C-alpha positions, 0 to 999 in steps of 0.5 A: 652446233649451229644453235650453240654458235648462234648463242655465242654470237648473240652473247658476244654482241651483247658484251660489245653493246655493254662495253659501248654502253659503259664507254658512253656512260663514262664519256657522258660523266667525264665529258668536261674533265676530259675536255679540260685535259685535252685543252691543256694538252693542246695549250702545252704543245702549242707553248712548247713549239712557241718557246722552241721557235722563240729560243731558236730565234734568240740563239740565231741572234746570239750566234751573230754576237758571239762570233766577234767575241770569239775572234777577240779571244783567238787574238788574245784581246781578252777584255774585248772578248769578255766585255764587248767593243760597243758594237758587239756584245762580249761573252758576259752580256751574251751569257746574260742576255741569251739565257737558255740558248745553246750559244748563251751556254757556250758564252759561259764557258768562254767567259770562264776561259777569259777569266782564267787567262786574266788570272781571275781564278775564282770567277773562272771557276764560277763561270765554268761550273755554270756551263752545262756540258753538252759536248765531250770535247768542250765539256772535258776542257771546261772541267780541265780548265776548272782544274787549272784554276784550282791549281793556280789557287793552290788547291792541288787536290781539287785540281787533281780531282778535276783533271781525273774527272776531265779525263774520264768525261772526255773518254778519247785518245786526245784529251784523256791522256792529256789530263791524266798526265796533268794529274800524274805530274801533280801527284809527283809534285806532292810526292804521291808517287804510287798515285802518279805511277797508277796514272802513268801506267794507265796512259801506257796501257790505254793510250800508248799511241798518244803524244803522252804515251810516246814518252810515258816510259821515262815518267814511269821509270822516274816515279819508280825511282823516286818511290824507293 
């Protein structure tokens, strides 16, 4: 039995040696390609971190610029918010100068809102669509604002579609019933009473404690009457 164990140990050692030999042979044959791959990985990691540091720095700069533009928007100084005041950039230039930063992305949304206030609905849609949605609240408002622009252009079906999209994207008890109500009222205005009823009943069932839910019964009663 001892002899059998000794033989097994010798065989195991032999297998290990063979594995090591094959590994050494593989490394010798592929030394240069492996070295190149390793160098590429190191370079890519370095570039990634450099790009991240650069974008963080650019984003800090953009934040110092956008603060004043946001103040102008809050005070209804829309043109100053959009185009700047000579000392601080407006949303348009921030979006252009600070591409790929989160603040530059936010400037796209803000520019869209400015154009909506100015009645430039095509431009509003263009900028709101360029905005990359990363936040549920702002994202849903951007979609809903796009719906507002479509409605102002007379494209009611597109407006309804955006309101429903905004409601689903928000998925909360504040924005969702708000946009559902907008969709329902548009359905009513186009005499699509069964569609309006479905939306209103969704508000009643899912968001009874919302502002819209507190008055939804009268809307449901009205569309049922109109449907007859």
